[in-house]
RODRENFI-680120 format. One record per residue (C-alpha): residue in one letter; x, y, z; residue number from 1. Coordinates in pm, 1 decimal. Layout:
// RODRENFI-680120
["A",[X,Y,Z],NUM]
...
***
This chain:
// RODRENFI-680120
["D",[11696.0,7465.9,10700.1],1]
["E",[11494.8,7775.2,10624.3],2]
["Y",[11512.7,8115.6,10782.2],3]
["V",[11181.2,8313.4,10710.4],4]
["N",[10959.5,8541.5,10901.7],5]
["G",[11158.7,8507.0,11216.7],6]
["G",[11129.9,8130.4,11212.1],7]
["H",[11363.4,7841.1,11154.3],8]
["P",[11178.7,7537.6,11012.8],9]
["V",[11392.7,7227.1,10957.0],10]
["V",[11340.2,6897.4,10762.7],11]
["E",[11588.6,6623.3,10875.1],12]
["L",[11692.1,6319.9,10658.7],13]
["E",[11916.8,6038.6,10759.2],14]
["N",[12129.9,5871.5,10484.4],15]
["G",[11910.5,6039.9,10237.6],16]
["L",[11595.8,5877.1,10363.7],17]
["L",[11309.7,5994.7,10579.6],18]
["P",[11297.7,5828.8,10920.2],19]
["V",[11092.7,5507.3,10952.0],20]
["V",[10795.5,5549.9,11194.2],21]
["G",[10630.9,5208.3,11162.2],22]
["K",[10629.2,4853.9,11030.6],23]
["C",[10435.9,4674.3,10756.0],24]
["N",[10441.3,4342.1,10568.5],25]
["K",[10719.1,4311.4,10312.3],26]
["S",[10456.5,4224.1,10057.8],27]
["D",[10291.2,4556.8,10110.3],28]
["T",[10383.3,4826.8,9854.1],29]
["G",[10252.7,5156.6,9750.1],30]
["T",[10212.2,5517.1,9865.5],31]
["K",[9945.6,5672.0,10081.6],32]
["V",[9895.1,6043.1,10069.0],33]
["T",[9673.7,6209.3,10321.5],34]
["F",[9595.6,6583.4,10314.9],35]
["Y",[9344.3,6826.5,10460.7],36]
["P",[9299.7,7155.9,10269.9],37]
["D",[9321.0,7463.2,10486.0],38]
["D",[9017.5,7689.6,10463.5],39]
["I",[9236.6,7988.3,10531.7],40]
["I",[9444.8,7933.2,10215.3],41]
["F",[9176.7,7778.3,9987.4],42]
["E",[8851.1,7959.4,9881.6],43]
["T",[8670.9,7633.6,9917.2],44]
["V",[8760.8,7301.1,10092.5],45]
["E",[8457.5,7111.2,9951.9],46]
["F",[8535.9,6878.7,9664.0],47]
["K",[8312.8,6808.0,9369.6],48]
["S",[8258.6,6446.0,9330.9],49]
["E",[8176.7,6481.5,8959.9],50]
["T",[8511.1,6645.7,8898.5],51]
["I",[8709.7,6377.1,9087.0],52]
["Q",[8528.9,6098.6,8904.8],53]
["K",[8602.2,6249.7,8556.1],54]
["K",[8966.1,6282.7,8658.4],55]
["L",[8973.9,5928.3,8778.3],56]
["K",[8816.7,5807.3,8454.0],57]
["E",[9080.3,5971.6,8250.6],58]
["I",[9364.9,5833.7,8458.6],59]
["A",[9200.9,5481.8,8414.0],60]
["F",[9197.3,5534.3,8029.6],61]
["L",[9562.6,5638.7,8031.9],62]
["N",[9679.4,5352.6,8259.6],63]
["K",[9555.5,5034.7,8091.6],64]
["N",[9440.4,4774.1,8350.3],65]
["L",[9494.7,5000.4,8651.3],66]
["L",[9227.3,4951.2,8905.6],67]
["I",[9114.0,5266.7,9087.1],68]
["H",[8875.5,5234.4,9381.2],69]
["Y",[8703.7,5553.3,9460.2],70]
["V",[8502.8,5605.1,9790.5],71]
["D",[8328.1,5918.3,9874.9],72]
["E",[8227.9,5896.3,10247.7],73]
["I",[8015.5,6208.7,10232.2],74]
["S",[7784.6,6110.3,9941.7],75]
["G",[7820.6,5738.9,9996.4],76]
["I",[7937.1,5692.4,9629.9],77]
["T",[8166.7,5394.2,9575.6],78]
["K",[8299.1,5329.7,9223.2],79]
["D",[8569.8,5129.3,9051.1],80]
["Y",[8760.2,5253.8,8742.9],81]
["L",[8942.6,4998.0,8515.8],82]
["E",[8997.6,5017.6,8143.6],83]
["E",[9124.0,4701.1,7992.6],84]
["Y",[9193.5,4858.5,7647.5],85]
["G",[9322.1,5184.3,7766.0],86]
["I",[9333.3,5474.9,7526.2],87]
["K",[9155.9,5271.6,7259.3],88]
["S",[8860.7,5279.4,7483.4],89]
["F",[8926.4,5645.3,7565.6],90]
["V",[8883.2,5725.2,7186.6],91]
["S",[8556.0,5514.7,7178.4],92]
["Y",[8424.4,5713.1,7480.4],93]
["L",[8505.9,6056.0,7309.9],94]
["T",[8327.9,5949.4,6986.8],95]
["R",[8037.4,5770.2,7155.8],96]
["E",[7784.5,6024.8,7024.2],97]
["M",[7952.3,6087.7,6687.5],98]
["N",[7903.2,5903.1,6354.6],99]
["V",[8212.8,5700.2,6310.1],100]
["L",[8345.5,5582.7,5976.1],101]
["H",[8493.8,5254.0,6102.2],102]
["K",[8374.0,5030.9,6377.9],103]
["E",[8682.9,4986.0,6586.6],104]
["P",[8939.8,5251.9,6680.9],105]
["I",[9297.4,5195.7,6544.2],106]
["Y",[9540.1,5128.3,6821.0],107]
["L",[9918.5,5151.4,6788.4],108]
["E",[10200.2,5122.7,7031.2],109]
["G",[10579.9,5093.0,7021.0],110]
["T",[10913.8,5215.2,7164.6],111]
["S",[11165.2,5441.7,7013.4],112]
["G",[11489.7,5461.9,7218.8],113]
["D",[11375.9,5520.4,7584.7],114]
["I",[11036.8,5684.1,7478.3],115]
["E",[10726.1,5473.3,7486.1],116]
["V",[10434.5,5566.1,7244.3],117]
["E",[10069.9,5483.6,7238.1],118]
["I",[9828.1,5612.4,6971.0],119]
["A",[9456.1,5555.1,6926.7],120]
["I",[9253.2,5679.1,6620.0],121]
["Q",[8893.7,5700.3,6519.6],122]
["Y",[8753.4,5881.1,6211.4],123]
["T",[8405.5,6050.3,6226.3],124]
["D",[8196.6,6254.2,5986.5],125]
["N",[8280.5,6588.7,6163.5],126]
["Y",[8450.1,6869.4,5991.9],127]
["T",[8691.3,6938.3,6272.9],128]
["E",[8993.8,6736.8,6422.6],129]
["Q",[9046.0,6654.6,6774.5],130]
["I",[9396.5,6544.7,6886.1],131]
["N",[9442.0,6499.2,7264.9],132]
["S",[9813.3,6451.2,7375.2],133]
["Y",[9953.8,6331.4,7704.9],134]
["C",[10314.6,6309.1,7838.0],135]
["N",[10371.9,6090.7,8132.3],136]
["R",[9984.3,6094.6,8172.7],137]
["I",[9968.3,6474.3,8195.4],138]
["N",[9739.9,6638.1,7949.0],139]
["V",[9957.2,6843.9,7711.2],140]
["V",[9683.2,7098.0,7614.5],141]
["D",[9882.5,7286.7,7357.5],142]
["G",[10038.3,6975.5,7207.0],143]
["G",[10397.1,7042.6,7094.1],144]
["T",[10655.6,6806.8,6949.3],145]
["L",[10461.1,6484.8,7001.1],146]
["V",[10168.6,6615.4,6811.1],147]
["T",[10395.2,6751.7,6533.4],148]
["G",[10546.5,6394.4,6504.7],149]
["F",[10210.2,6237.1,6491.6],150]
["K",[10074.6,6480.7,6208.4],151]
["S",[10389.8,6436.0,6013.4],152]
["G",[10386.3,6052.3,6027.6],153]
["L",[10013.4,6040.2,5942.5],154]
["T",[10041.0,6277.1,5641.7],155]
["R",[10341.1,6081.8,5498.3],156]
["V",[10196.4,5734.0,5553.3],157]
["M",[9855.4,5818.7,5400.8],158]
["N",[9988.7,5993.5,5103.5],159]
["Q",[10216.7,5695.1,5035.8],160]
["Y",[9917.8,5456.9,5042.1],161]
["A",[9709.2,5699.7,4833.8],162]
["R",[9975.6,5667.9,4562.2],163]
["E",[10011.9,5284.3,4592.3],164]
["L",[9643.3,5226.4,4577.1],165]
["N",[9602.0,5485.3,4291.3],166]
["V",[9362.4,5693.3,4497.6],167]
["L",[9581.4,5996.1,4404.5],168]
["K",[9690.8,6004.0,4026.7],169]
["D",[10024.7,6109.8,3910.4],170]
["K",[9891.8,6446.7,3804.9],171]
["D",[9744.1,6501.9,4151.6],172]
["E",[9910.3,6687.1,4426.6],173]
["N",[9951.9,6513.7,4760.8],174]
["F",[9689.8,6535.8,5022.8],175]
["D",[9730.1,6829.1,5261.1],176]
["G",[9757.5,6719.6,5628.8],177]
["K",[9421.5,6883.2,5705.9],178]
["D",[9258.0,6682.0,5427.3],179]
["I",[9377.4,6357.8,5611.6],180]
["R",[9286.4,6479.9,5960.5],181]
["N",[8928.3,6602.2,5868.4],182]
["G",[8702.1,6422.0,6112.4],183]
["L",[8995.9,6264.6,6313.6],184]
["V",[8969.1,6187.0,6688.6],185]
["A",[9303.0,6076.7,6822.1],186]
["I",[9485.5,6024.5,7154.8],187]
["V",[9867.7,6050.6,7154.8],188]
["S",[10025.4,5941.2,7473.8],189]
["I",[10401.4,5903.5,7544.2],190]
["K",[10624.4,5815.5,7848.2],191]
["H",[10939.7,6037.8,7841.5],192]
["P",[11222.5,6014.7,8100.6],193]
["D",[11295.2,6395.4,8080.8],194]
["P",[11013.4,6594.7,7961.5],195]
["Q",[11069.9,6964.9,7889.4],196]
["F",[10756.9,7174.2,7889.8],197]
["E",[10734.5,7514.7,7721.4],198]
["G",[10521.8,7831.5,7753.9],199]
["Q",[10423.7,8028.2,8062.8],200]
["T",[10165.8,7773.2,8156.4],201]
["K",[10394.3,7465.6,8069.6],202]
["T",[10125.1,7304.2,7849.2],203]
["K",[10343.7,7236.2,7534.1],204]
["L",[10608.0,6967.6,7504.0],205]
["G",[10937.9,7085.2,7360.1],206]
["N",[11151.7,6776.5,7335.3],207]
["T",[11265.3,6728.1,6977.5],208]
["D",[11326.6,6346.2,7033.1],209]
["A",[10953.9,6309.0,7118.9],210]
["K",[10867.7,6417.3,6756.5],211]
["T",[11111.2,6167.2,6610.2],212]
["A",[10982.4,5886.0,6844.0],213]
["V",[10603.3,5943.6,6774.2],214]
["E",[10678.4,5978.6,6399.7],215]
["D",[10887.7,5651.6,6384.9],216]
["V",[10651.3,5442.9,6591.5],217]
["F",[10344.6,5561.8,6405.6],218]
["T",[10501.3,5517.3,6053.3],219]
["T",[10614.3,5149.6,6145.8],220]
["E",[10306.0,5038.8,6337.1],221]
["A",[10053.4,5210.7,6101.5],222]
["Q",[10193.6,5038.9,5796.2],223]
["R",[10178.9,4707.4,5967.8],224]
["W",[9818.4,4766.8,6077.3],225]
["F",[9685.4,4908.7,5748.6],226]
["D",[9844.6,4620.3,5550.2],227]
["K",[9606.2,4388.0,5740.1],228]
["N",[9304.2,4619.7,5752.2],229]
["V",[9281.2,4746.9,5392.7],230]
["E",[8907.7,4816.8,5400.8],231]
["V",[8943.3,5067.7,5695.3],232]
["L",[9256.7,5222.4,5497.8],233]
["R",[9030.1,5274.4,5185.6],234]
["T",[8754.3,5436.8,5409.4],235]
["I",[9004.6,5681.1,5546.3],236]
["L",[9149.1,5760.6,5204.7],237]
["D",[8799.8,5800.2,5062.9],238]
["N",[8740.4,6055.4,5340.8],239]
["S",[9070.4,6227.6,5268.4],240]
["M",[8976.8,6244.4,4904.0],241]
["K",[8632.3,6404.6,4977.1],242]
["S",[8806.5,6658.7,5193.7],243]
["F",[9081.2,6706.5,4921.2],244]
["N",[8810.6,6785.1,4660.0],245]
["A",[8606.8,6999.5,4882.1],246]
["R",[8914.8,7199.5,4969.5],247]
["K",[9013.4,7244.1,4602.4],248]
["A",[8669.1,7341.4,4493.5],249]
["G",[8632.8,7576.6,4786.6],250]
["D",[8982.0,7724.5,4782.7],251]
["K",[8898.0,7975.8,4509.1],252]
["A",[8579.9,8082.8,4679.2],253]
["R",[8744.6,8083.7,5017.9],254]
["N",[9043.6,8289.0,4906.1],255]
["A",[8819.2,8541.1,4743.0],256]
["V",[8628.2,8581.5,5073.6],257]
["L",[8952.8,8607.8,5265.9],258]
["K",[9069.8,8872.7,5037.4],259]
["Q",[8740.4,9054.5,5082.0],260]
["L",[8813.2,9071.2,5450.9],261]
["N",[9061.3,9341.1,5384.6],262]
["D",[8778.4,9539.1,5216.7],263]
["V",[8508.2,9481.4,5487.8],264]
["D",[8398.8,9821.8,5598.4],265]
["T",[8375.1,9808.2,5971.8],266]
["R",[8323.0,10177.9,6028.6],267]
["S",[7946.9,10150.5,6036.4],268]
["K",[7964.1,9906.4,6308.6],269]
["L",[8301.8,9940.0,6497.4],270]
["A",[8373.7,10227.2,6734.3],271]
["S",[8742.9,10216.4,6724.2],272]
["C",[8990.0,10338.8,6986.0],273]
["S",[9246.0,10601.3,6911.1],274]
["S",[9551.9,10409.4,7046.8],275]
["K",[9732.0,10206.0,6794.6],276]
["K",[9919.2,9994.5,7061.2],277]
["P",[9763.3,9652.5,7075.5],278]
["E",[9907.7,9586.6,7436.4],279]
["E",[9684.0,9863.4,7584.1],280]
["C",[9375.3,9817.5,7358.8],281]
["E",[9055.1,9628.7,7441.5],282]
["L",[8760.1,9535.2,7212.1],283]
["Y",[8411.8,9498.1,7358.2],284]
["I",[8169.8,9268.6,7170.3],285]
["V",[7826.0,9368.4,7269.1],286]
["E",[7477.6,9247.6,7171.5],287]
["G",[7263.0,9495.3,6986.9],288]
["D",[7293.9,9863.9,6884.3],289]
["S",[7095.3,9981.6,7200.0],290]
["A",[7355.3,9847.5,7447.8],291]
["G",[7630.0,9928.3,7209.3],292]
["G",[7536.5,10286.0,7202.7],293]
["T",[7563.3,10317.4,7587.9],294]
["V",[7891.5,10138.6,7588.4],295]
["K",[8027.5,10368.6,7322.5],296]
["T",[7934.6,10664.0,7526.0],297]
["A",[8075.7,10526.3,7848.8],298]
["R",[8403.6,10382.5,7728.8],299]
["N",[8755.9,10524.7,7738.8],300]
["R",[8797.5,10611.2,7377.3],301]
["K",[9164.1,10602.9,7377.3],302]
["T",[9192.0,10224.5,7461.6],303]
["Q",[8843.0,10072.5,7447.3],304]
["A",[8678.5,9981.6,7109.2],305]
["V",[8324.8,9865.1,7083.9],306]
["L",[8164.0,9619.8,6822.3],307]
["P",[7793.3,9573.2,6834.7],308]
["L",[7653.8,9241.6,6693.0],309]
["R",[7326.0,9249.5,6515.4],310]
["G",[7144.2,8929.5,6624.2],311]
["K",[7301.8,8594.3,6693.1],312]
["I",[7597.9,8461.5,6493.0],313]
["L",[7594.7,8135.3,6314.6],314]
["N",[7631.6,7820.8,6516.0],315]
["V",[7973.3,7706.4,6363.4],316]
["E",[7969.6,7352.9,6508.6],317]
["K",[8000.5,7118.7,6207.7],318]
["A",[8009.9,7408.3,5973.6],319]
["S",[8289.7,7442.3,5719.0],320]
["L",[8523.1,7748.4,5706.5],321]
["E",[8372.0,7837.2,5370.9],322]
["K",[8018.9,7850.4,5524.9],323]
["I",[8105.8,8056.0,5821.2],324]
["L",[8280.2,8306.4,5598.7],325]
["L",[7947.3,8389.0,5447.0],326]
["N",[7817.2,8519.8,5781.1],327]
["N",[7835.9,8900.7,5786.9],328]
["E",[7880.6,8930.4,6173.7],329]
["I",[8169.4,8675.7,6170.7],330]
["K",[8334.7,8841.4,5866.8],331]
["T",[8319.5,9173.5,6054.8],332]
["M",[8482.1,9025.8,6365.3],333]
["I",[8758.3,8862.9,6170.3],334]
["A",[8832.9,9201.3,5992.2],335]
["T",[8829.5,9385.8,6323.9],336]
["F",[9054.1,9138.8,6501.6],337]
["G",[9308.7,9175.0,6217.5],338]
["C",[9473.7,8828.0,6284.8],339]
["G",[9310.9,8635.4,5999.2],340]
["I",[9153.6,8281.0,6039.0],341]
["G",[9229.4,7926.0,5952.9],342]
["D",[9573.6,7877.5,5782.5],343]
["D",[9613.4,8256.4,5762.8],344]
["F",[9571.2,8305.2,6141.9],345]
["D",[9859.1,8497.6,6308.5],346]
["I",[9803.3,8602.1,6664.0],347]
["T",[10089.9,8848.6,6643.6],348]
["K",[9862.4,9066.3,6421.6],349]
["L",[9585.1,9079.5,6677.7],350]
["R",[9495.7,9454.1,6730.7],351]
["Y",[9369.4,9404.0,7089.8],352]
["D",[9519.1,9267.5,7397.0],353]
["K",[9173.1,9172.6,7537.6],354]
["I",[8852.5,9069.3,7349.8],355]
["I",[8571.5,9108.5,7601.5],356]
["I",[8225.0,8958.8,7538.7],357]
["L",[7960.8,9173.1,7708.7],358]
["T",[7594.4,9048.7,7697.7],359]
["D",[7289.1,9073.9,7898.9],360]
["A",[7245.3,8852.6,8203.8],361]
["D",[6953.5,8657.7,8049.4],362]
["V",[6903.7,8340.1,7833.7],363]
["D",[6961.1,8524.4,7508.6],364]
["G",[7283.4,8677.3,7636.4],365]
["A",[7401.3,8343.5,7743.8],366]
["H",[7324.8,8200.8,7399.3],367]
["I",[7515.1,8464.6,7221.2],368]
["S",[7826.0,8423.6,7446.5],369]
["T",[7804.5,8039.5,7385.8],370]
["L",[7790.6,8102.5,7003.4],371]
["L",[8082.1,8331.1,7018.0],372]
["L",[8287.6,8097.9,7229.6],373]
["T",[8220.2,7804.0,6999.6],374]
["F",[8329.9,8012.7,6704.0],375]
["F",[8668.0,8109.9,6889.9],376]
["Y",[8722.0,7762.8,7014.4],377]
["R",[8670.8,7584.2,6675.8],378]
["F",[8833.9,7836.0,6435.7],379]
["M",[9059.5,8069.7,6653.8],380]
["P",[9155.5,7842.3,6949.6],381]
["Q",[9483.5,8038.0,7006.5],382]
["L",[9285.5,8330.4,7120.8],383]
["I",[9162.8,8134.0,7421.7],384]
["L",[9487.5,7947.4,7474.8],385]
["E",[9673.2,8271.9,7483.8],386]
["G",[9435.4,8414.8,7733.8],387]
["K",[9280.7,8694.0,7504.9],388]
["I",[8912.6,8617.1,7553.6],389]
["Y",[8709.8,8745.7,7849.9],390]
["R",[8357.1,8788.5,7960.3],391]
["G",[8246.3,9104.9,8107.7],392]
["M",[8059.0,9050.4,8448.6],393]
["P",[7803.8,9326.7,8496.1],394]
["P",[7630.6,9348.6,8826.9],395]
["L",[7297.8,9206.7,8883.5],396]
["Y",[7181.8,9450.9,9152.3],397]
["R",[7217.9,9806.7,9260.7],398]
["V",[7105.3,9879.4,9629.4],399]
["E",[7033.2,10207.6,9792.7],400]
["Y",[7072.7,10186.3,10164.2],401]
["E",[7056.0,10402.4,10473.0],402]
["A",[7401.9,10547.1,10553.3],403]
["S",[7542.3,10527.0,10900.3],404]
["G",[7557.1,10853.3,11109.2],405]
["K",[7410.6,11192.8,11034.3],406]
["G",[7505.4,11393.2,10720.5],407]
["R",[7360.8,11564.9,10423.7],408]
["N",[7342.0,11255.4,10219.0],409]
["P",[7171.9,10989.4,10432.0],410]
["K",[7148.5,10743.6,10132.0],411]
["K",[7438.0,10551.2,9965.3],412]
["S",[7444.5,10304.9,9687.2],413]
["K",[7639.8,9985.0,9608.2],414]
["Y",[7669.4,9741.1,9319.6],415]
["L",[7626.4,9365.6,9385.8],416]
["F",[7724.0,9112.2,9124.3],417]
["D",[7515.5,8810.6,9207.3],418]
["D",[7260.8,8676.1,9452.7],419]
["F",[7528.8,8553.9,9698.1],420]
["E",[7662.2,8913.6,9730.6],421]
["L",[7302.3,9042.3,9776.1],422]
["E",[7233.9,8787.9,10050.6],423]
["K",[7562.9,8871.0,10221.2],424]
["F",[7491.5,9241.5,10222.6],425]
["R",[7153.9,9178.9,10372.9],426]
["K",[7284.2,8959.0,10652.9],427]
["N",[7615.0,9148.6,10733.2],428]
["S",[7609.5,9500.5,10641.4],429]
["G",[7381.7,9623.3,10919.5],430]
["H",[7225.5,9877.0,10672.8],431]
["K",[6852.4,9917.9,10589.3],432]
["I",[6788.0,9866.3,10215.1],433]
["L",[6591.3,10159.2,10081.7],434]
["A",[6563.1,10045.5,9709.2],435]
["L",[6680.9,9748.2,9510.0],436]
["Q",[6720.7,9755.6,9134.9],437]
["R",[6766.7,9431.3,8941.9],438]
["Y",[6931.7,9482.2,8608.1],439]
["K",[6772.7,9272.9,8347.0],440]
["G",[7013.8,9407.6,8062.1],441]
["L",[7283.1,9648.3,7989.0],442]
["G",[7039.4,9884.9,7845.0],443]
["E",[6905.0,9962.0,8203.5],444]
["M",[7234.9,10119.6,8289.8],445]
["D",[7319.6,10478.8,8202.3],446]
["A",[7669.7,10557.1,8075.5],447]
["H",[7808.6,10635.9,8420.4],448]
["Q",[7683.6,10326.7,8584.9],449]
["L",[7810.2,10112.1,8297.6],450]
["W",[8164.2,10274.6,8341.7],451]
["E",[8167.3,10223.3,8702.6],452]
["T",[8059.6,9851.6,8699.3],453]
["T",[8176.1,9712.3,8376.3],454]
["L",[8436.2,9933.0,8181.5],455]
["D",[8658.9,10086.5,8455.8],456]
["P",[8964.5,9863.6,8473.9],457]
["E",[8988.3,9968.0,8849.2],458]
["T",[8649.5,9845.5,8948.7],459]
["R",[8522.1,9601.3,8681.4],460]
["I",[8521.2,9217.8,8702.0],461]
["L",[8638.7,9027.8,8401.1],462]
["A",[8628.6,8638.9,8376.0],463]
["Q",[8908.6,8508.1,8155.7],464]
["I",[8813.1,8213.2,7935.6],465]
["S",[9066.0,7931.1,7965.0],466]
["I",[9093.5,7563.7,7880.0],467]
["S",[9202.8,7333.7,8163.1],468]
["D",[9091.6,7017.2,8001.0],469]
["N",[9097.4,7005.2,7631.4],470]
["V",[8917.8,6661.1,7617.1],471]
["E",[8618.3,6794.4,7835.8],472]
["A",[8612.1,7126.5,7646.0],473]
["D",[8573.6,6944.9,7307.5],474]
["E",[8333.1,6689.3,7439.5],475]
["V",[8099.4,6964.3,7602.3],476]
["T",[8117.7,7181.4,7294.1],477]
["T",[8016.7,6881.4,7074.5],478]
["T",[7739.2,6783.5,7306.3],479]
["L",[7582.6,7129.9,7329.3],480]
["M",[7637.2,7269.5,6987.6],481]
["S",[7589.6,6984.7,6751.6],482]
["N",[7264.2,6870.8,6586.5],483]
["N",[7246.8,6551.4,6792.8],484]
["V",[6963.5,6605.4,7039.3],485]
["P",[6971.6,6302.2,7272.2],486]
["P",[7303.2,6365.7,7426.2],487]
["R",[7229.9,6734.9,7468.6],488]
["R",[6903.7,6652.6,7643.1],489]
["A",[7076.1,6405.7,7876.3],490]
["F",[7350.0,6674.4,7957.9],491]
["I",[7083.9,6930.5,8038.2],492]
["M",[6893.7,6702.6,8257.4],493]
["E",[7215.1,6601.9,8445.2],494]
["E",[7343.2,6958.9,8482.2],495]
["A",[7005.5,7125.4,8548.9],496]
["K",[7060.7,7113.8,8927.9],497]
["Y",[7350.2,7361.0,8883.2],498]
["A",[7165.0,7610.1,8657.2],499]
["K",[7079.6,7960.1,8774.8],500]
["L",[6745.5,8051.2,8638.7],501]
["D",[6646.8,8414.8,8573.2],502]
["I",[6273.9,8390.7,8592.2],503]
***
């Protein structure tokens, strides 16, 4: 029973079961769920077929030999999803546009206690690692104990083989875990009877027994697999040695650059805020000195800092940390944030609660935003995962219209943020539009307008950057930002129908 808002709704169960309302054959099993979204509660009740299909494909990968029959009665699309090899095929799918170092993915499975473990691995020539983790078929975006167990087992097993095969000499130190994971794409999937998720968004697994289970299963099954596939083992060890040598050679230079970050003079670029309380401070990253000057004039100097960028930053996809640290704009950003990068990254040292990307609403502005987001995603992902990165959303239009009634000021103005708002105003406001201004860039606004529309916390619109699907985020980033042109061209052709062109 519930007592709420003057009502008394009741759900009745008999002997702990819902009442039977019909009959079926005893051989029929399964569950049918029917629902109709309420357009009063939901912003949209239209489903995107592409989104549903991507999710069904992921479910098929995670549930080997499960047949999923998809029927879209609106578009007429009918499709079956079935993956005979499960997450092994998943890894092949994720690396389909990459240069792989061994032909077939490595697939391992086993049970530890009451925890079932599946692992699939493929090495590529990329500089980054991609580990996607699932617990009970749920994407654990922030990883947690199951990823910790996988990393620990992988590092121990590969160092053991490196010693046995004399890849590492007695005088050599062990491979670092990152040496071994360089270029790695992996899926770690477990079934756990009582998963405990951590964090505000519940995207990190906290069970300590999951770490032990994954580490044990990987250690046992990987040794069995590598003993039968020595050629692949040597390929991975060679890749680890290359990473090891590059790291050792670059450590001295990298550490020198990291030390220089403390000496980077940000005063000529950064307009700092007076407050020293990170929880109330914001940093606006803007394109160019021109727009930066207007933002500096318009801002709240107590809590809002401004960092203008001169030109476009380096495309960091497939770039090493040593290379990106040679880029002046990136070095300035790292020094401004104060939280370090790579192994030295510590989000508790971040000087700002919000980092806001503010660019023009044109192709160049979108490109700059994309380059910045790629940098954050590849080298400071915690900033995105912790909800620290935003995009400022300046309006596209300012309308002057004829005010209702008589008065000294017959004209009023209003900011509209997109074409949809403009069309809605034209149809529903009942006002005659006297003048319409289309903002091509931030430089067209004066300080007062910029404060009203983009800087004032009471009236501005910010879009928080988040990752709901780590697999798709990594895949799209690789497709759009790597040097491999054919998949990027295919993606653009497929998604062009959703593009909003500013011509």
